[in-house]
Each structure stands twice: as structure tokens, then as C-alpha cells.
ZAPALO-903590 format. One record per residue (C-alpha): x negated, y, z. Coordinates in steps of 0.2 Angstrom, whole numbers, padded with zeros to 4 digits, always signed. Layout:
XYZ ...
//
This chain:
-0187+0692+0158 -0175+0680+0167 -0161+0689+0159 -0169+0686+0142 -0172+0668+0146 -0154+0665+0151 -0148+0674+0136 -0159+0663+0124 -0152+0647+0133 -0134+0652+0130 -0137+0656+0112 -0146+0639+0109 -0131+0630+0117 -0119+0640+0107 -0128+0636+0091 -0128+0618+0096 -0110+0618+0099 -0106+0627+0083 -0117+0614+0073 -0108+0600+0082 -0090+0607+0078 -0095+0610+0060 -0102+0592+0058 -0085+0585+0066 -0075+0596+0054 -0084+0591+0039 -0082+0572+0043 -0064+0573+0049 -0059+0561+0035 -0071+0548+0042 -0064+0551+0060 -0047+0547+0054 -0051+0533+0042 -0055+0520+0056 -0039+0523+0066 -0028+0522+0051 -0036+0507+0045 -0034+0498+0062 -0016+0503+0064 -0012+0496+0047 -0022+0480+0051 -0013+0479+0068 +0004+0481+0060 +0000+0467+0047 -0006+0456+0060 +0009+0458+0071 +0020+0456+0056 +0012+0439+0052 +0012+0434+0071 +0031+0438+0073 +0035+0429+0057 +0025+0414+0062 +0033+0413+0079 +0051+0414+0071 +0046+0400+0059 +0040+0390+0074 +0056+0393+0083 +0066+0387+0068 +0055+0372+0067 +0058+0368+0085 +0077+0370+0084 +0078+0359+0068 +0068+0346+0077 +0080+0347+0092 +0095+0345+0080 +0087+0330+0071 +0083+0322+0088 +0101+0325+0094 +0108+0317+0078 +0096+0302+0080 +0101+0300+0098 +0120+0300+0093 +0117+0287+0080 +0108+0276+0093 +0122+0279+0106 +0135+0275+0092 +0126+0258+0090 +0126+0255+0109 +0145+0260+0110 +0149+0248+0096 +0141+0234+0104 +0149+0238+0121 +0167+0239+0113 +0163+0223+0103 +0159+0214+0120 +0175+0221+0128 +0185+0216+0112 +0178+0198+0114 +0184+0197+0132 +0202+0202+0127 +0202+0189+0114 +0195+0176+0125 +0208+0180+0139 +0222+0180+0126 +0217+0163+0119 +0216+0156+0137 +0233+0163+0142 +0242+0157+0126 +0235+0140+0128 +0237+0138+0147 +0253+0148+0150 +0257+0151+0168 +0243+0139+0174 +0230+0152+0167 +0224+0161+0183 +0211+0175+0182 +0209+0175+0201 +0198+0160+0199 +0187+0169+0187 +0184+0184+0198 +0168+0176+0205 +0160+0171+0188 +0146+0181+0181 +0157+0188+0167 +0171+0196+0177 +0162+0200+0193 +0166+0217+0201 +0147+0221+0200 +0148+0219+0181 +0161+0233+0180 +0175+0223+0171 +0192+0221+0178 +0203+0209+0169 +0222+0208+0171 +0237+0200+0163 +0254+0210+0163 +0270+0201+0159 +0283+0208+0147 +0291+0219+0160 +0275+0228+0165 +0272+0218+0181 +0255+0211+0186 +0254+0192+0184 +0236+0188+0187 +0220+0198+0189 +0201+0197+0193 +0204+0212+0205 +0204+0207+0223 +0219+0215+0232 +0225+0223+0217 +0239+0236+0219 +0256+0229+0213 +0263+0243+0202 +0274+0242+0186 +0264+0249+0171 +0278+0247+0158 +0277+0266+0154 +0258+0267+0152 +0252+0270+0134 +0241+0255+0134 +0257+0245+0137 +0269+0254+0126 +0258+0253+0111 +0260+0234+0110 +0280+0234+0111 +0282+0236+0092 +0272+0220+0088 +0255+0229+0086 +0241+0216+0088 +0227+0229+0088 +0214+0232+0100 +0219+0247+0110 +0206+0259+0117 +0212+0270+0131 +0206+0286+0139 +0196+0286+0155 +0207+0287+0170 +0210+0281+0187 +0215+0263+0186 +0233+0258+0191 +0227+0242+0200 +0209+0245+0205 +0212+0264+0210 +0194+0268+0203 +0189+0277+0187 +0190+0265+0172 +0192+0265+0153 +0207+0254+0149 +0207+0241+0134 +0222+0230+0130 +0229+0217+0118 +0246+0210+0115 +0251+0193+0121 +0264+0183+0111 +0272+0166+0112 +0273+0153+0099 +0287+0162+0091 +0278+0179+0091 +0289+0186+0104 +0281+0199+0116 +0275+0191+0132 +0265+0205+0139 +0247+0212+0137 +0229+0208+0142 +0222+0223+0151 +0203+0225+0153 +0197+0239+0163 +0179+0244+0162 +0170+0256+0173 +0163+0272+0164 +0145+0268+0169 +0146+0253+0157 +0148+0265+0142 +0136+0279+0148 +0122+0268+0152 +0115+0273+0135 +0110+0290+0142 +0091+0291+0139 +0084+0302+0153 +0067+0303+0144 +0075+0311+0128 +0090+0319+0135 +0082+0325+0151 +0092+0332+0166 +0104+0343+0157 +0107+0332+0142 +0125+0328+0136 +0133+0312+0129 +0151+0310+0125 +0164+0297+0117 +0178+0304+0106 +0192+0296+0098 +0195+0298+0080 +0207+0313+0084 +0192+0322+0092 +0199+0319+0110 +0186+0317+0123 +0188+0300+0130 +0172+0300+0142 +0157+0312+0144 +0141+0313+0155 +0130+0328+0159 +0114+0322+0168 +0119+0310+0181 +0137+0317+0182 +0152+0308+0173 +0167+0317+0167 +0185+0310+0165 +0197+0318+0152 +0210+0321+0165 +0200+0324+0180 +0198+0339+0191 +0182+0344+0182 +0178+0342+0163 +0162+0343+0153 +0169+0353+0138 +0181+0368+0137 +0190+0363+0121 +0190+0351+0106 +0173+0349+0098 +0172+0355+0080 +0167+0339+0071 +0173+0337+0053 +0160+0325+0046 +0157+0307+0051 +0140+0312+0057 +0130+0328+0058 +0122+0341+0070 +0125+0359+0076 +0120+0371+0090 +0135+0374+0101 +0135+0390+0112 +0138+0386+0131 +0150+0400+0134 +0162+0393+0121 +0161+0374+0122 +0153+0368+0138 +0160+0370+0156 +0142+0372+0163 +0139+0387+0150 +0123+0380+0143 +0120+0380+0125 +0115+0363+0117 +0109+0356+0101 +0123+0343+0097 +0123+0328+0086 +0137+0316+0082 +0140+0300+0074 +0155+0288+0070 +0154+0270+0076 +0154+0257+0062 +0170+0250+0069 +0184+0255+0082 +0185+0273+0075 +0176+0281+0089 +0163+0295+0088 +0148+0297+0100 +0140+0314+0104 +0123+0318+0110 +0117+0335+0116 +0100+0342+0120 +0099+0357+0132 +0093+0372+0122 +0083+0380+0136 +0074+0364+0140 +0070+0360+0121 +0063+0377+0118 +0053+0378+0134 +0037+0372+0125 +0040+0385+0111 +0043+0399+0123 +0027+0395+0133 +0017+0394+0117 +0025+0410+0111 +0020+0419+0127 +0002+0413+0125 +0002+0419+0107 +0009+0436+0111 -0004+0438+0125 -0018+0433+0113 -0011+0446+0100 -0011+0459+0113 -0029+0455+0117 -0034+0455+0099 -0025+0472+0098 -0036+0479+0112 -0052+0472+0104 -0047+0480+0088 -0044+0496+0097 -0061+0495+0105 -0069+0490+0088 -0061+0505+0080 -0068+0516+0093 -0085+0508+0091 -0084+0509+0072 -0080+0528+0073 -0095+0531+0084 -0106+0520+0073 -0100+0529+0057 -0103+0546+0065 -0120+0541+0070 -0124+0534+0053 -0118+0550+0045 -0128+0560+0057 -0144+0550+0054 -0142+0552+0036 -0140+0570+0037 -0156+0570+0048 -0164+0558+0036 -0161+0570+0021 -0169+0584+0031 -0183+0573+0037 -0188+0567+0020 -0195+0583+0013 -0205+0585+0029 -0211+0567+0028 -0216+0569+0010 -0226+0584+0014 -0234+0576+0029 -0239+0561+0018 -0248+0572+0006 -0263+0573+0018 -0263+0554+0022 -0271+0539+0012 -0254+0530+0008 -0244+0534-0007 -0225+0537-0005 -0211+0535-0018 -0192+0536-0018 -0184+0525-0031 -0165+0526-0035 -0156+0511-0043 -0148+0513-0060 -0133+0502-0064 -0124+0496-0079 -0105+0498-0082 -0103+0481-0073 -0112+0488-0057 -0127+0478-0060 -0144+0486-0057 -0154+0487-0073 -0167+0500-0070 -0175+0511-0056 -0179+0530-0057 -0193+0538-0047 -0184+0553-0038 -0198+0559-0027 -0216+0555-0023 -0232+0562-0015 -0247+0566-0025 -0257+0551-0018 -0243+0539-0024 -0243+0546-0041 -0262+0545-0042 -0262+0526-0037 -0250+0523-0052 -0261+0534-0064 -0249+0548-0065 -0248+0566-0059 -0234+0570-0047 -0224+0580-0059 -0226+0567-0073 -0220+0552-0061 -0204+0560-0055 -0190+0556-0067 -0199+0541-0074 -0190+0524-0075 -0198+0507-0073 -0193+0502-0091 -0203+0517-0097 -0218+0515-0086 -0222+0496-0090 -0220+0484-0104 -0217+0465-0105 -0220+0454-0090 -0225+0470-0080 -0207+0476-0081 -0200+0459-0075 -0212+0458-0061 -0208+0476-0054 -0190+0474-0057 -0189+0457-0048 -0199+0465-0033 -0187+0481-0032 -0171+0471-0034 -0176+0459-0020 -0179+0474-0009 -0162+0481-0014 -0154+0464-0009 -0163+0461+0007 -0166+0479+0012 -0185+0475+0014 -0200+0469+0005 -0218+0468+0008 -0232+0461-0003 -0247+0464-0013 -0249+0467-0032 -0264+0467-0043 -0263+0482-0054 -0271+0473-0069 -0256+0462-0070 -0246+0478-0072 -0257+0484-0086 -0266+0497-0076 -0284+0499-0078 -0296+0509-0068 -0294+0515-0051 -0289+0503-0037 -0287+0485-0042 -0275+0479-0027 -0261+0488-0019 -0251+0484-0003 -0233+0487-0006 -0220+0490+0007 -0202+0494+0002 -0187+0498+0014 -0170+0502+0010 -0163+0515+0023 -0148+0519+0011 -0145+0517-0007 -0163+0523-0012 -0179+0513-0009 -0193+0520+0001 -0209+0513-0006 -0226+0514+0003 -0242+0511-0007 -0259+0507+0000 -0276+0504-0009 -0282+0487-0002 -0295+0484-0015 -0310+0484-0003 -0300+0473+0010 -0296+0460-0004 -0314+0460-0009 -0320+0457+0009 -0307+0443+0011 -0312+0435-0005 -0330+0436+0000 -0325+0428+0017 -0315+0414+0008 -0330+0411-0003 -0342+0409+0012 -0329+0398+0021 -0328+0387+0006 -0347+0387+0002 -0361+0378+0011 -0373+0392+0017 -0389+0381+0014 -0386+0374-0003 -0373+0385-0011 -0362+0370-0014 -0344+0369-0010 -0342+0362+0008 -0330+0351+0017 -0317+0365+0020 -0316+0367+0001 -0315+0348-0002 -0300+0347+0010 -0290+0358+0000 -0296+0353-0018 -0296+0334-0017 -0278+0332-0013 -0273+0343-0028 -0286+0334-0039 -0278+0317-0034 -0260+0324-0038 -0266+0330-0055 -0274+0314-0059 -0257+0305-0054 -0247+0317-0065 -0259+0315-0080 -0260+0296-0077 -0279+0297-0078 -0294+0290-0067 -0303+0299-0054 -0320+0294-0046 -0328+0299-0029 -0347+0296-0027 -0352+0297-0009 -0370+0300-0008 -0381+0298+0008 -0400+0303+0007 -0412+0288+0012 -0426+0293+0024 -0420+0310+0027 -0418+0308+0046 -0437+0303+0046 -0441+0319+0037 -0432+0329+0050 -0439+0320+0065 -0457+0320+0058 -0459+0336+0047 -0446+0347+0055 -0430+0356+0051 -0438+0368+0039 -0444+0354+0028 -0427+0345+0030 -0418+0361+0024 -0430+0362+0009 -0426+0344+0004 -0407+0347+0005 -0408+0362-0006 -0419+0352-0019 -0407+0337-0018 -0392+0348-0021 -0400+0355-0037 -0405+0338-0043 -0387+0332-0040 -0380+0347-0051 -0393+0343-0064 -0388+0325-0065 -0369+0328-0066 -0358+0335-0080 -0353+0353-0080 -0335+0349-0076 -0339+0338-0061 -0340+0345-0043 -0354+0342-0031 -0350+0345-0013 -0360+0345+0003 -0350+0336+0016 -0362+0339+0030 -0380+0333+0036 -0388+0323+0022 -0371+0318+0014 -0365+0324-0003 -0349+0320-0013 -0347+0320-0032 -0330+0322-0039 -0328+0315-0057 -0311+0320-0064 -0306+0315-0082 -0315+0298-0084 -0309+0284-0094 -0317+0269-0086 -0327+0264-0071 -0342+0263-0082 -0342+0282-0083 -0344+0283-0064 -0358+0270-0065 -0367+0281-0078 -0367+0296-0067 -0373+0286-0052 -0388+0279-0063 -0392+0297-0067 -0392+0302-0049 -0403+0288-0044 -0415+0293-0058 -0415+0311-0052 -0421+0305-0034 -0434+0294-0042 -0448+0307-0040 -0454+0313-0023 -0449+0329-0015 -0463+0342-0013 -0461+0353+0002 -0472+0365+0011 -0477+0352+0024 -0481+0339+0011 -0473+0326-0001 -0460+0314+0004 -0450+0301-0006 -0431+0302-0003 -0419+0290-0011 -0400+0290-0012 -0387+0277-0007 -0371+0279-0017 -0353+0272-0013 -0340+0274-0027 -0321+0274-0025 -0309+0275-0040 -0291+0282-0041 -0279+0274-0042 -0288+0257-0039 -0296+0260-0022 -0283+0272-0015 -0268+0284-0019 -0273+0298-0008 -0288+0309-0004 -0291+0302+0013 -0291+0284+0008 -0302+0287-0007 -0315+0297+0003 -0315+0284+0017 -0317+0269+0004 -0331+0278-0004 -0339+0280+0013 -0337+0262+0016 -0345+0257-0001 -0360+0269+0003 -0362+0261+0020 -0363+0244+0012 -0377+0250+0001 -0386+0256+0017 -0384+0240+0025 -0391+0230+0010 -0407+0239+0007 -0402+0257+0001 -0407+0265-0015 -0393+0259-0026 -0374+0262-0029 -0359+0250-0026 -0341+0251-0030 -0329+0249-0016 -0324+0232-0011 -0311+0229+0004 -0323+0217+0011 -0335+0231+0016 -0323+0239+0027 -0326+0225+0040 -0344+0232+0042 -0337+0250+0045 -0324+0243+0057 -0338+0235+0067 -0348+0251+0067 -0333+0261+0073 -0330+0247+0086 -0348+0249+0092 -0346+0268+0093 -0330+0266+0103 -0339+0254+0115 -0353+0267+0117 -0341+0280+0121 -0332+0269+0134 -0349+0264+0141 -0353+0283+0144 -0336+0286+0151 -0337+0272+0163 -0355+0273+0169 -0361+0256+0161 -0379+0262+0158 -0393+0257+0171 -0411+0261+0173 -0426+0250+0173 -0444+0255+0177 -0460+0249+0169 -0476+0253+0179 -0491+0261+0172 -0508+0257+0180 -0524+0267+0181 -0538+0257+0172 -0552+0263+0183 -0543+0259+0200 -0530+0246+0195 -0517+0255+0206 -0500+0260+0200 -0501+0278+0194 -0484+0281+0187 -0469+0272+0179 -0457+0275+0164 -0439+0275+0166 -0430+0264+0152 -0412+0264+0149 -0402+0247+0148 -0383+0244+0144 -0375+0233+0157 -0362+0227+0144 -0346+0218+0152 -0347+0204+0140 -0364+0204+0132 -0374+0206+0148 -0389+0218+0148 -0392+0225+0131 -0409+0233+0126 -0411+0250+0119 -0415+0245+0101 -0396+0239+0099 -0388+0256+0104 -0401+0270+0104 -0400+0272+0084 -0381+0273+0085 -0382+0285+0099 -0394+0296+0089 -0383+0295+0073 -0367+0299+0082 -0374+0313+0093 -0370+0303+0109 -0389+0303+0113 -0386+0320+0121 -0373+0313+0134 -0384+0298+0136 -0399+0308+0139 -0390+0319+0152 -0384+0303+0161 -0402+0296+0161 -0409+0311+0169 -0396+0312+0182 -0399+0293+0186 -0418+0295+0187 -0417+0310+0199 -0404+0301+0210 -0415+0286+0211 -0431+0295+0215 -0422+0305+0228 -0416+0289+0236 -0433+0281+0236 -0440+0297+0244 -0427+0295+0258 -0435+0278+0262 -0451+0286+0267 -0461+0277+0254 -0476+0286+0246 -0470+0288+0228 -0478+0289+0210 -0471+0300+0196 -0457+0293+0185 -0457+0298+0167 -0441+0301+0157 -0439+0300+0138 -0430+0314+0130 -0425+0312+0112 -0429+0324+0098 -0411+0328+0095 -0407+0330+0114 -0422+0342+0115 -0416+0352+0100 -0398+0353+0103 -0396+0355+0122 -0405+0365+0136 -0416+0352+0143 -0425+0364+0154 -0410+0371+0162 -0404+0353+0165 -0420+0348+0174 -0420+0364+0184 -0402+0360+0190 -0406+0342+0195 -0422+0348+0205 -0411+0360+0215 -0397+0347+0217 -0407+0332+0222 -0421+0341+0231 -0435+0330+0222 -0453+0335+0221 -0457+0341+0203 -0473+0332+0204 -0463+0315+0204 -0455+0319+0187 -0463+0318+0170 -0455+0321+0153 -0459+0311+0138 -0457+0320+0121 -0460+0313+0103 -0471+0323+0091 -0455+0327+0080 -0448+0337+0095 -0463+0349+0094 -0464+0352+0075 -0448+0363+0074 -0454+0381+0078 -0436+0388+0076 -0429+0381+0092 -0441+0391+0104 -0451+0375+0107 -0465+0384+0116 -0453+0394+0127 -0443+0378+0132 -0459+0368+0136 -0466+0382+0146 -0450+0383+0156 -0451+0365+0160 -0469+0366+0165 -0465+0381+0176 -0454+0370+0187 -0470+0359+0190 -0464+0344+0179 -0478+0337+0168 -0476+0334+0149 -0481+0319+0140 -0482+0316+0121 -0474+0299+0117 -0479+0288+0103 -0493+0299+0098 -0500+0295+0081 -0484+0292+0072 -0479+0310+0069 -0487+0325+0061 -0492+0336+0076 -0508+0345+0074 -0522+0348+0086 -0518+0366+0087 -0500+0362+0092 -0506+0350+0106 -0518+0364+0112 -0505+0378+0111 -0491+0368+0120 -0503+0362+0134 -0497+0344+0136 -0503+0334+0151 -0503+0316+0145 -0504+0308+0128 -0496+0291+0126 -0504+0281+0111 -0491+0272+0101 -0492+0253+0103 -0496+0251+0084 -0513+0258+0088 -0516+0247+0103 -0511+0231+0093 -0522+0236+0078 -0537+0240+0089 -0546+0223+0087 -0540+0220+0069 -0552+0232+0060 -0565+0244+0063 -0554+0258+0057 -0541+0254+0070 -0554+0255+0084 -0561+0271+0076 -0543+0279+0077 -0540+0275+0095 -0557+0280+0099 -0554+0297+0091 -0537+0299+0099 -0545+0296+0117 -0560+0307+0113 -0549+0321+0107 -0536+0320+0121 -0551+0321+0134 -0558+0336+0125 -0541+0345+0127 -0540+0340+0145 -0526+0327+0143 -0525+0310+0150 -0522+0295+0139 -0510+0281+0141 -0511+0266+0130 -0493+0258+0126 -0489+0240+0122 -0504+0232+0131 -0501+0213+0130 -0519+0205+0133 -0533+0206+0144 -0545+0209+0129 -0535+0225+0125 -0537+0231+0143 -0556+0227+0143 -0558+0237+0126 -0548+0252+0132 -0558+0252+0148 -0574+0253+0138 -0566+0268+0128 -0562+0277+0144 -0543+0276+0142 -0535+0282+0158 -0519+0271+0160 -0511+0256+0152 -0493+0251+0150 -0486+0235+0143 -0479+0217+0146 -0496+0211+0152 -0495+0223+0166 -0476+0222+0170 -0460+0220+0161 -0447+0234+0165 -0440+0231+0183 -0423+0234+0189 -0421+0247+0203 -0423+0241+0221 -0422+0248+0238 -0440+0254+0237 -0450+0260+0221 -0458+0244+0213 -0476+0248+0216 -0487+0234+0209 -0501+0226+0219 -0518+0233+0214 -0526+0226+0198 -0544+0221+0197 -0549+0222+0179 -0565+0215+0172 -0580+0226+0172 -0586+0233+0156 -0605+0233+0160 
//
């Protein structure tokens, strides 16, 4: 068994090695392609690199030759000025001697600035016999110079300015360059010479150390190319000295020029130089300037070294890239081979899946452009999705399968995938002329090689689901009208279209009048029924091409596109007002609901959707402020009222954030005993500039904006904290009732909040009462019974506030098991006005007592009202006659006992 296993393993490895060797042998050309290509690229690169370096060297040498020639010209000008100065000295001395004769003495001039030894000028007069007559040289050697060239040249009546060769001076015994001029008497007879000896430094001071550097060369040649004076660096060379600068006569045949002179042939220091020469404009002299070749080419050589190093680095990188390319190419070929073997397997595997699979091959015209695609393979599912059988689809071309726009659409999609190697999108088959079967396909195209791999998936059900979600997202669930989400996308487009067509557009912002009262008194079910009826009336009052939108709550918007005048919008607004002229019938009764309409016009009232919508809202708000039930076009003056409302809302937010609300407490008194039986907590706004503000000025705004919920929570927290503080003082307390608005009761968990406060402040539940309006109890959908039972389970009593103003029934009061009924102040005030008023309040008290509830009369302001209520067996009274609301103090504000008149 072991032997068989080992044998099978060796056979497997042998087959693997054989397969690898066959693969490499088959792709030998690919293996050799990259090295050969890299060698050719490398040779071309090095050829261009060397050519470039040679060109840079030539440029550097040419620049050095030009620089040398420029320096020689500058030196020639310097030499000319120096020779001219010496010439002027000889003429000056000649003139002085010829005028003064033997009385002319140069010794007296030796200390002057012109002939000082420091200036480098030695002036002497030699007589006709060659003897020194007078000189600026102190302690001059007395020698006869009649045989010297600078003396001999003037014996034949030559009056020229003689320029000698640098040498050791006869009189000064120092290196000098001699200059001489003939002296004559009045008859022209030879009387001697003027000899001016100048130190060589005077002529080599033109050596520019910046340009010539340490190994530069300058020289002075006579017209016969003989070196008169030379300097290399800081060293000066005399022609007949022990050490010279050049080895032989320099090869200058032109007045000016430049050349490179090899050091082994021309210069004694064996250094090759770039030499420039130039003749002076006078005196027949030639100046030479030379730049050391090694010094001048040093920057080039450094750059050449860096360039060659970069070239070597690039060659190494090229070699590495070649190796990588070889490996990648082999890997790609290997993968393609695997891909071909896998395609058949994949195609067979896809037959059992839900996705369709196709292979498309690009067909090209003679210019190489793709002009069609051919289906080379597919699975059965892919063929079925395109309404074909597999054997029919293979071999089909796109131009055969579709017609007209369908061909262009499909070709555009496939060509894009060819270019970017990937495409993903969706297509509706109806646009391709395919009917029946799936309506939508998800298409995914990839290009692993020259062919396209196409995956098709039926997404008809998904698209239908998404369309339904979009419809629901853009539709108001209650009325079936478009909602604000739809409006946010549609209105900007409508404004753009109106601008492009240069036509008018109108927005009618509609708010239902009296709807909040319906919600509060008849409940949400009645409110929803009215909203549905209002939506239908709006659609009936508008044109078929107009759009009716429910923005939210009881606010609607009508969009009028294609109107010619503002009068058209007014006509639609009139029809809407007429539609709301009749009362609404709902299950709970009949209720009249009006409409306030604000109108804004494009482009008069705004150029964008937000501005138009805001201005229509402002116009509607102005209608609300002036009596409701009509329409009004936008006027900029209305915006101030809106700003005031927004300012008040912002102040209300600020007050809630910064704890500006305080609690006052109004006592209730037991009619039979006259003692304080309870008190109602009333909120006030301690405004920083307006003082204490009553609830009538901020409660309606808080209700409208929803801030009533935060305010109610703060009120509950403050009352619990106050009662806990009073309890700590050891005083016997009476209960405190807290008002909870209908909106707070519906939209927050009041029972949980009360339970949390009882736990946090450790207050006796018997000391807390909750006052609810009748409208809070009408809505059955908010688990009213469960919420009230949860509150009562904590030990807190429940009171019906403003009883008689709502629509609560006796059965509701009995089922909800309230503890106290507070009769609205309107009944208390009308008690003495008529028999009906007295009968009403009598019925309320009798009914409450029959249900086991106590009765509190609100708004008591006279003693007569107290006497009448006592006769009717009312349990408690509350009002300004008893006490105004009192601010909190250290102890609970318990009133002294009242003694009401007897009713007997």
C-alpha cells in the first residue's frame, strides 16, 4: 500500500514536470522576446547617451575656446593701454631732456607718484656713448649699455618706440621689460636714449584669477611670435630665464583666434590648454590667454560620471523589468490556457444557475474598428432570456438580432465594455424590441481577453419592487397625493422648465382653517377623514395638468404650470375656496373647514423652488393673520410677520435651553370647609426683556411647533422638584395638579415620565394630580385607556380640564375612571346669565357626582358665583376671587381658611 502511494506520488510529479516543460517549450518565443527587446532598447539608450555626452563635451570645449579668445581680447586691450602709458612716459622724459639739457635730472623725480619704485617704473637717460647720465633708480649700477639691443636700435636715426624682451635690468638688477626712445639735439644728431624699465607685474596684472583659475596662462608675444613675457597662475616666466612657460614658438597665423594646444608639445608644465590670442590695436604685440583643459572639463566630467551612473541604474531597472515582464507574460499565457479549459467547465456549471451567460467576440472592419459582435458561446439560460434557443443564438450577430435604435444601444454598451474592460448596467427589454418573458435584465460585462464575458440576470421582480417603494416614498399614505419628497425633486425641475420656456408658474400654499380644533375635539380619526376629503376637493377644483401635493399636517400645495397671467392662479384659488364652502361630514359629526391660500408666482416672486415655496408660505401666513378663508398673492411686506414668528420660535427654543420658565401656583378651595384643598401649577415665561409673560402668548406657538412636549416635560420636572422641596420643610401639603396638553399626551410617554419623576424625587403620588383636556381622551388609537390606567396605578389622580368644551361622552368618562372634573370658566361665567346656563352647570355637577367624581368650578370671580355653586353642591372653586397664581416660596402657599356665606 505504501509502495503504491509513493509510486503514484512520483508519477504525479513526473506528469507535472512534463507538463511544465511542454508549456515552456511551446512558449520559448515569448521567453526570448523580452530579453531581445530589452537588449535592443538598452543599446539604443546607451547609443543616445554616449552621443549626448560627446555633444556635451564638444559644447564644453567650444565654450572654453570662446572664453579663452574673449580673455585674450580683454588682455590685448589691457596691454595696449599699458604700452600707451609707457610710451607717454618716454615722450614726456624725451621732451623734458631736450628742453632742459644737462639740467634735466631724473633723480629729483624718483620720489614722485609717477616714477616711484613701488609703481614699477624705472626711468633712465643714457648718453650717446651708452653711459648712464641720470636715473630714477636709487644706487643704479654704472654699466655701459651701448651694445644692448634697445640702444643699438636707435643709432640709425630710428625714432620708433622700442619694446624689448623681459630680462634682468642692467641698472636695477631686477626683472624688467625695457622700453626706449631716441634722444636728438636741435640738429637731429644722436644724443642717447630714454630708457623706461617696467617690472613684469605691471603687464601681467590683467591675469583674471576668477576666469583663468590657478592653472591659467597669459603671455605677450611680439609680432614675430617670440614670447616676451608669460605667466602661469602666480608664476611669471622671462624669455631667457632658467625656466620658461612654453617649449617652442606658438603656432599663431591669424591676428586673432583660438585652439587647443597639447601640453606635451607646447607647455613646459605638460598641461593641455584651450588658447585664445589677439593682436593689439597698436604696437604690433599679441596677447595670449589659455584655460587649463582639465579644470575647464571638470564640471563636464562630473556630470558625465553621474549620467553614466544613472544609465547603469536604468539598465539594471530595465533588466529587472524584463525579468518581471517575462514572468508576467508567462503567467498571463498560463492563465489564458487555464481560462480556456475553465470556460467549458464554467459554461456547463452555469446551466444549472439562474444567470444567463454569453461570450461575444468583436468583429472589426478593414481599418481595425469594431463594427459588430458575434455570439460564440452561451448557456441555455442566457439564450432563453434573449428569446432564443442555445443552438440558434450561437453564431448570431448583433446587427442580425436587433433593428434600429436597439442595435445602436447594444453596440454602444458592448463597445464601452471593450474599451474599459468592464460594464455593468440595466436594460429594459422592451427598448430592444423583445416582448414577453422578463422585462428588465441586469447586465454585467467583463473583458478577460479579446472576448466579452456577459452575465444576464432577470431583475423584473426587483425593479417592480423598487418602483413600488419609490411610489410609496413619493406618495402620501393618507391621501394618495404626492408628498414633500416628491415635491423636492419635481419643483426645481418645473422651475427650470418654466425658465427655459419663458412662461409663468404659480404655487398655491393651502392651510386648512379650523383643522387643529377638529383634531383636538373630535380626534385623529375624524382629522384623517377630513384630510382625505380635502385632498379630493382640491383635485376636483384644479385642472388635470395641475399637481396637488400634501406637504404635511393640514398643509397642501397646488402647482400650476402653463399659466399666462396671475388671474389664472386667482381663478384656481377661487374654485378651491368654493370647494371648501360646504361643511365636511365625518363619522363624529359635521364640521366646517375653510382654507387660507398664499400664492407666489415665477418669476415675479422668486427664481428658484425654495424662494417660491417660502414666499407662498409667507402669503398664506398673512391670510391667517388677517382673518383666514381667502387667498392673497405674495407681498414682500408679509415676510416681516414671518420673521417675527421665527424670532418668537427662536426665543422659545432659547428659553427652553436656558431654563427661563418658572412655575406659579393657584390654590383651589373646598366650598364646604373653606380650606385649601389643592392647587394648580401654571407655567410663566421669565423673559429677560419683557418680564413675566403669560401662557396665552407662548403656549399656542409651542403647540404649533411641537415644543409643547419639551415644555411639558420641564413643567413636570419643576413641579416634582418643588413639591419635594416643600416636603423637606416638614409642612403638611395639599396636592398639586399639572396640566398635560393633548399633543404631549399623544406624542410622548407621559406615564413613564411621571413614574421616573416619582422615583427620582421620592414624592408621595397622592400629592400629584394630572389635568387632561377632553380632546386627549377622544383618540382611541393611542392606547388612551392603557396610558391612563398606568398613571392611576402609580397613585396619581386624573382630572378632566375645561370640561364641557369637548366631545367626551358619559361612557368615556365612566370607562376612563377620572377622579375630578374641572368645569370650564365659560359655564361658571354664564351661570347667572340664563336659566339654560344654570341648568347646564347643574347637570354637570349632578352627572359627576353620580359617576363618583368631584367637581371644581374654574374662573370664579364673585362671591355670588361661590354662593350659587355652594347651593349646587359644587365641591371646589378656583379663580381670581380666591387667589391669583402665586410664585413659589419656601413653603407651600396654603391660604387662610375661607368662610363662605351660608346657603340656608
